[in-house]
C-alpha positions in Angstrom: 0.0 0.0 0.0 1.1 3.6 -0.5 2.7 2.9 -3.9 1.6 2.8 -7.5 4.2 0.7 -9.4 2.5 0.4 -12.8 2.0 4.2 -12.9 5.7 4.6 -12.2 6.6 2.4 -15.2 4.5 4.6 -17.5 5.8 7.8 -15.8 9.4 6.6 -16.4 8.6 5.7 -20.0 7.1 9.2 -20.6 10.1 11.0 -19.1 12.5 8.9 -21.1 10.5 9.6 -24.3 11.1 13.3 -23.7 14.5 13.4 -22.2 16.2 10.2 -23.4 17.9 9.7 -20.0 17.3 10.5 -16.4 20.7 11.5 -15.1 20.9 15.0 -13.6 17.3 15.9 -14.4 15.6 18.4 -12.1 12.2 16.8 -11.2 9.7 18.7 -9.2 6.9 16.7 -7.5 4.0 18.9 -6.5 0.9 18.6 -4.4 -0.3 15.8 -2.1 3.0 14.1 -1.4 1.9 12.6 2.0 -0.8 10.4 0.5 0.0 10.4 -3.2 0.9 6.9 -4.1 2.3 8.0 -7.5 4.7 10.4 -5.9 5.9 7.8 -3.5 6.7 5.2 -6.2 8.1 7.7 -8.7 10.4 9.3 -6.2 11.9 5.9 -5.2 12.4 5.0 -8.9 14.0 8.3 -9.8 16.3 8.3 -6.9 18.1 5.4 -8.6 18.9 7.6 -11.6 20.8 10.4 -10.0 18.1 13.1 -10.4 17.6 16.2 -8.4 14.2 15.9 -6.7 12.3 19.0 -5.4 9.3 18.1 -3.3 6.7 20.9 -3.3 3.8 20.6 -0.8 2.1 22.4 2.0 3.4 21.4 5.5 0.4 19.1 6.1 1.0 17.1 2.9 4.8 16.7 3.0 6.4 13.6 1.7 6.6 11.1 4.7 9.9 11.3 6.5 10.7 7.6 6.0 10.4 8.1 2.2 12.7 11.2 2.2 15.2 9.2 4.4 15.1 6.4 1.8 15.7 8.8 -1.0 18.6 10.4 0.8 20.1 7.0 1.6 20.0 6.2 -2.1 22.2 9.3 -2.7 19.4 11.4 -4.2 19.6 15.2 -3.9 16.3 16.1 -2.3 14.9 19.6 -1.6 11.7 20.2 0.3 9.7 23.4 -0.1 6.2 24.8 -0.2 7.0 27.2 -3.1 6.2 25.8 -6.6 6.8 29.0 -8.5 10.5 29.5 -7.5 11.2 26.0 -8.9 9.5 26.1 -12.3 12.2 27.8 -14.4 15.0 25.3 -13.6 12.8 22.2 -13.8 13.0 19.5 -16.5 9.9 17.7 -15.3 7.0 19.1 -13.2 4.9 16.3 -11.8 1.6 17.8 -10.6 -0.8 15.8 -8.4 -4.2 16.7 -7.0 -4.9 17.4 -3.4 -7.1 14.4 -2.5 -10.2 15.6 -0.8 -11.1 12.1 0.3 -8.0 12.0 2.5 -9.3 14.8 4.7 -11.8 14.0 7.5 -12.3 17.7 8.1 -13.7 19.9 5.3 -12.0 23.0 6.8 -8.6 21.3 6.6 -9.1 20.5 3.0 -10.2 24.0 2.2 -6.9 25.3 3.6 -4.8 23.5 1.0 -7.2 23.0 -1.9 -6.1 25.0 -4.9 -2.8 26.0 -3.3 -0.8 25.0 -6.4 -2.3 26.0 -9.8 -0.1 25.9 -12.9 -1.1 28.2 -15.7 0.3 29.0 -19.1 1.7 32.3 -17.8 3.8 30.4 -15.3 5.6 28.6 -18.2 7.2 31.8 -19.6 10.9 31.4 -19.4 11.0 27.7 -18.7 13.4 25.3 -20.3 12.5 24.5 -23.9 12.2 20.7 -23.2 10.6 20.9 -19.8 7.5 18.6 -19.5 4.5 18.7 -17.3 3.0 15.4 -16.1 0.0 14.5 -14.0 -1.3 11.0 -13.1 -4.9 12.2 -13.6 -7.6 12.9 -12.8 -6.9 16.5 -12.2 -9.1 18.9 -10.4 -7.8 22.5 -10.8 -4.1 22.2 -10.3 -3.4 22.7 -14.1 -5.3 25.3 -15.9 -6.7 24.1 -19.3 -4.6 26.8 -21.1 -1.6 24.6 -20.4 -3.1 21.7 -22.3 -2.2 23.1 -25.7 1.4 24.0 -24.8 4.5 21.9 -25.9 5.2 21.2 -22.2 1.9 19.3 -21.5 2.6 15.6 -21.5 -0.2 14.3 -19.2 -2.4 13.1 -22.0 0.5 11.2 -23.6 1.4 9.9 -20.2 -2.1 8.5 -19.7 -2.0 6.9 -23.2 1.5 5.4 -22.4 -0.3 3.4 -19.7 -1.8 1.1 -22.3 1.4 -0.3 -24.0 3.3 -0.2 -20.7 0.7 -2.3 -18.9 0.2 -4.5 -21.9 3.9 -5.2 -22.0 4.0 -5.9 -18.2 1.0 -8.3 -18.6 2.6 -10.1 -21.5 5.9 -10.4 -19.6 4.1 -11.7 -16.5 2.3 -14.4 -18.6 5.5 -15.4 -20.4 4.3 -14.1 -23.8 7.0 -12.9 -26.1 6.3 -9.6 -27.8 7.3 -9.2 -31.4 9.5 -6.1 -31.7 7.4 -5.1 -34.7 4.4 -4.9 -32.4 6.1 -3.1 -29.6 
């Protein structure tokens, strides 16, 4: 529990499609890092590739200490902050996640953090040419629809990548050889 391994496979595939390699990438994980299974799994995977991880969340939704400790023990460069906007320009990958309302027993606590991070097209001015924005979907309001048509938006491709990635995993699990022409 607390992880999402097949999402991580397609996330890695999507990042590799855009950047060819992982080494020295600046990856910014944003949002609900306390409960977000995708962020937990992806951070562990990326830590093995010598990336720089910036963890952006409100204090109440910080990445669990034991996960941060694991990342550090793997030699990953980890920075924790609550400021998304100071980290956009230097990023290679921005991985947005939604603040999960269902995780909050108290509506007032959710209201304090809901909508705290909203990425819009104007925020992308001056970013790296090849920077990509990912999201495991569904999104709520953390990415403005104006971002959808930018060259940086990769979340729809990311979702589509789930099909071949999970098909390949299923075939491998069942011992089925995949013809390279099909893959």
